[in-house]
PyMOL commands that place a pseudoatom at each C-alpha (Angstrom):
pseudoatom trace, name=CA, resn=UNK, resi=1, chain=A, elem=C, hetatm=0, pos=[61.157, 62.435, 61.362]
pseudoatom trace, name=CA, resn=UNK, resi=2, chain=A, elem=C, hetatm=0, pos=[61.374, 62.018, 65.127]
pseudoatom trace, name=CA, resn=UNK, resi=3, chain=A, elem=C, hetatm=0, pos=[64.815, 60.767, 66.149]
pseudoatom trace, name=CA, resn=UNK, resi=4, chain=A, elem=C, hetatm=0, pos=[64.159, 59.774, 69.745]
pseudoatom trace, name=CA, resn=UNK, resi=5, chain=A, elem=C, hetatm=0, pos=[64.651, 61.700, 72.977]
pseudoatom trace, name=CA, resn=UNK, resi=6, chain=A, elem=C, hetatm=0, pos=[61.968, 64.260, 73.684]
pseudoatom trace, name=CA, resn=UNK, resi=7, chain=A, elem=C, hetatm=0, pos=[58.897, 64.131, 71.500]
pseudoatom trace, name=CA, resn=UNK, resi=8, chain=A, elem=C, hetatm=0, pos=[57.602, 67.505, 70.352]
pseudoatom trace, name=CA, resn=UNK, resi=9, chain=A, elem=C, hetatm=0, pos=[54.751, 67.182, 72.859]
pseudoatom trace, name=CA, resn=UNK, resi=10, chain=A, elem=C, hetatm=0, pos=[57.099, 66.362, 75.745]
pseudoatom trace, name=CA, resn=UNK, resi=11, chain=A, elem=C, hetatm=0, pos=[59.469, 69.110, 74.670]
pseudoatom trace, name=CA, resn=UNK, resi=12, chain=A, elem=C, hetatm=0, pos=[56.773, 71.765, 74.931]
pseudoatom trace, name=CA, resn=UNK, resi=13, chain=A, elem=C, hetatm=0, pos=[54.338, 70.540, 77.559]
pseudoatom trace, name=CA, resn=UNK, resi=14, chain=A, elem=C, hetatm=0, pos=[55.706, 67.600, 79.481]
pseudoatom trace, name=CA, resn=UNK, resi=15, chain=A, elem=C, hetatm=0, pos=[56.973, 67.285, 83.013]
pseudoatom trace, name=CA, resn=UNK, resi=16, chain=A, elem=C, hetatm=0, pos=[60.524, 66.729, 81.745]
pseudoatom trace, name=CA, resn=UNK, resi=17, chain=A, elem=C, hetatm=0, pos=[60.528, 70.075, 79.913]
pseudoatom trace, name=CA, resn=UNK, resi=18, chain=A, elem=C, hetatm=0, pos=[59.057, 71.934, 82.892]
pseudoatom trace, name=CA, resn=UNK, resi=19, chain=A, elem=C, hetatm=0, pos=[61.762, 70.504, 85.167]
pseudoatom trace, name=CA, resn=UNK, resi=20, chain=A, elem=C, hetatm=0, pos=[64.487, 71.392, 82.670]
pseudoatom trace, name=CA, resn=UNK, resi=21, chain=A, elem=C, hetatm=0, pos=[63.042, 74.879, 82.140]
pseudoatom trace, name=CA, resn=UNK, resi=22, chain=A, elem=C, hetatm=0, pos=[63.018, 75.498, 85.899]
pseudoatom trace, name=CA, resn=UNK, resi=23, chain=A, elem=C, hetatm=0, pos=[66.630, 74.285, 86.185]
pseudoatom trace, name=CA, resn=UNK, resi=24, chain=A, elem=C, hetatm=0, pos=[67.712, 76.765, 83.477]
pseudoatom trace, name=CA, resn=UNK, resi=25, chain=A, elem=C, hetatm=0, pos=[65.819, 79.657, 85.101]
pseudoatom trace, name=CA, resn=UNK, resi=26, chain=A, elem=C, hetatm=0, pos=[67.481, 78.862, 88.440]
pseudoatom trace, name=CA, resn=UNK, resi=27, chain=A, elem=C, hetatm=0, pos=[70.912, 78.501, 86.817]
pseudoatom trace, name=CA, resn=UNK, resi=28, chain=A, elem=C, hetatm=0, pos=[70.480, 81.887, 85.113]
pseudoatom trace, name=CA, resn=UNK, resi=29, chain=A, elem=C, hetatm=0, pos=[69.160, 83.481, 88.324]
pseudoatom trace, name=CA, resn=UNK, resi=30, chain=A, elem=C, hetatm=0, pos=[65.793, 84.285, 86.692]
pseudoatom trace, name=CA, resn=UNK, resi=31, chain=A, elem=C, hetatm=0, pos=[67.567, 86.898, 84.578]
pseudoatom trace, name=CA, resn=UNK, resi=32, chain=A, elem=C, hetatm=0, pos=[67.647, 87.521, 80.834]
pseudoatom trace, name=CA, resn=UNK, resi=33, chain=A, elem=C, hetatm=0, pos=[71.124, 86.626, 79.647]
pseudoatom trace, name=CA, resn=UNK, resi=34, chain=A, elem=C, hetatm=0, pos=[70.939, 89.282, 76.930]
pseudoatom trace, name=CA, resn=UNK, resi=35, chain=A, elem=C, hetatm=0, pos=[69.705, 92.472, 78.653]
pseudoatom trace, name=CA, resn=UNK, resi=36, chain=A, elem=C, hetatm=0, pos=[69.710, 91.578, 82.371]
pseudoatom trace, name=CA, resn=UNK, resi=37, chain=A, elem=C, hetatm=0, pos=[65.932, 91.936, 82.941]
pseudoatom trace, name=CA, resn=UNK, resi=38, chain=A, elem=C, hetatm=0, pos=[64.976, 89.968, 86.067]
pseudoatom trace, name=CA, resn=UNK, resi=39, chain=A, elem=C, hetatm=0, pos=[61.991, 87.810, 86.968]
pseudoatom trace, name=CA, resn=UNK, resi=40, chain=A, elem=C, hetatm=0, pos=[58.431, 88.058, 85.830]
pseudoatom trace, name=CA, resn=UNK, resi=41, chain=A, elem=C, hetatm=0, pos=[56.330, 85.817, 83.682]
pseudoatom trace, name=CA, resn=UNK, resi=42, chain=A, elem=C, hetatm=0, pos=[57.920, 87.083, 80.486]
pseudoatom trace, name=CA, resn=UNK, resi=43, chain=A, elem=C, hetatm=0, pos=[61.061, 84.924, 80.829]
pseudoatom trace, name=CA, resn=UNK, resi=44, chain=A, elem=C, hetatm=0, pos=[61.574, 82.277, 78.149]
pseudoatom trace, name=CA, resn=UNK, resi=45, chain=A, elem=C, hetatm=0, pos=[64.056, 79.420, 77.938]
pseudoatom trace, name=CA, resn=UNK, resi=46, chain=A, elem=C, hetatm=0, pos=[65.657, 79.701, 74.500]
pseudoatom trace, name=CA, resn=UNK, resi=47, chain=A, elem=C, hetatm=0, pos=[67.496, 77.089, 72.429]
pseudoatom trace, name=CA, resn=UNK, resi=48, chain=A, elem=C, hetatm=0, pos=[70.810, 78.490, 71.180]
pseudoatom trace, name=CA, resn=UNK, resi=49, chain=A, elem=C, hetatm=0, pos=[70.835, 75.977, 68.318]
pseudoatom trace, name=CA, resn=UNK, resi=50, chain=A, elem=C, hetatm=0, pos=[67.185, 75.662, 67.259]
pseudoatom trace, name=CA, resn=UNK, resi=51, chain=A, elem=C, hetatm=0, pos=[65.357, 72.547, 68.458]
pseudoatom trace, name=CA, resn=UNK, resi=52, chain=A, elem=C, hetatm=0, pos=[64.153, 71.652, 64.957]
pseudoatom trace, name=CA, resn=UNK, resi=53, chain=A, elem=C, hetatm=0, pos=[67.758, 71.539, 63.723]
pseudoatom trace, name=CA, resn=UNK, resi=54, chain=A, elem=C, hetatm=0, pos=[69.590, 70.098, 66.713]
pseudoatom trace, name=CA, resn=UNK, resi=55, chain=A, elem=C, hetatm=0, pos=[66.961, 68.188, 68.747]
pseudoatom trace, name=CA, resn=UNK, resi=56, chain=A, elem=C, hetatm=0, pos=[69.237, 69.278, 71.612]
pseudoatom trace, name=CA, resn=UNK, resi=57, chain=A, elem=C, hetatm=0, pos=[67.795, 69.966, 75.056]
pseudoatom trace, name=CA, resn=UNK, resi=58, chain=A, elem=C, hetatm=0, pos=[71.177, 69.876, 76.783]
pseudoatom trace, name=CA, resn=UNK, resi=59, chain=A, elem=C, hetatm=0, pos=[71.626, 72.615, 79.383]
pseudoatom trace, name=CA, resn=UNK, resi=60, chain=A, elem=C, hetatm=0, pos=[74.552, 73.986, 77.395]
pseudoatom trace, name=CA, resn=UNK, resi=61, chain=A, elem=C, hetatm=0, pos=[72.147, 74.690, 74.496]
pseudoatom trace, name=CA, resn=UNK, resi=62, chain=A, elem=C, hetatm=0, pos=[69.619, 76.588, 76.645]
pseudoatom trace, name=CA, resn=UNK, resi=63, chain=A, elem=C, hetatm=0, pos=[69.549, 80.062, 78.143]
pseudoatom trace, name=CA, resn=UNK, resi=64, chain=A, elem=C, hetatm=0, pos=[67.062, 82.450, 79.704]
pseudoatom trace, name=CA, resn=UNK, resi=65, chain=A, elem=C, hetatm=0, pos=[65.806, 85.380, 77.632]
pseudoatom trace, name=CA, resn=UNK, resi=66, chain=A, elem=C, hetatm=0, pos=[63.066, 87.926, 78.331]
pseudoatom trace, name=CA, resn=UNK, resi=67, chain=A, elem=C, hetatm=0, pos=[60.185, 88.089, 75.872]
pseudoatom trace, name=CA, resn=UNK, resi=68, chain=A, elem=C, hetatm=0, pos=[61.670, 91.216, 74.256]
pseudoatom trace, name=CA, resn=UNK, resi=69, chain=A, elem=C, hetatm=0, pos=[65.125, 89.733, 73.603]
pseudoatom trace, name=CA, resn=UNK, resi=70, chain=A, elem=C, hetatm=0, pos=[63.583, 86.430, 72.527]
pseudoatom trace, name=CA, resn=UNK, resi=71, chain=A, elem=C, hetatm=0, pos=[61.776, 88.234, 69.688]
pseudoatom trace, name=CA, resn=UNK, resi=72, chain=A, elem=C, hetatm=0, pos=[65.025, 89.610, 68.208]
for i in range(1, 72): cmd.bond("trace and resi %d" % i, "trace and resi %d" % (i + 1))
show_as sticks, trace
zoom trace
C-alpha cells in the first residue's frame, strides 16, 4: 500500500527522518508544544495527522511533544 515518498523504514530510521526530526526540534526550541517542558531525551516529534492516514511528513504536520503529552 506504499504510495511513494518516505518508506516506513526511512520514516522511522533513515537519515532523512533524523534530519527532519532535528529541524522540528530546533524550530520548536526543544520544547513540548503542549505543556512547555524543555529539552531532554523524552522529546518526540509527533504527526498532527497520523502518518498511516496522511503519509505526510511536511513540517506543518509535525510538532514537538514530550513523552507525557505524546501519550495522551
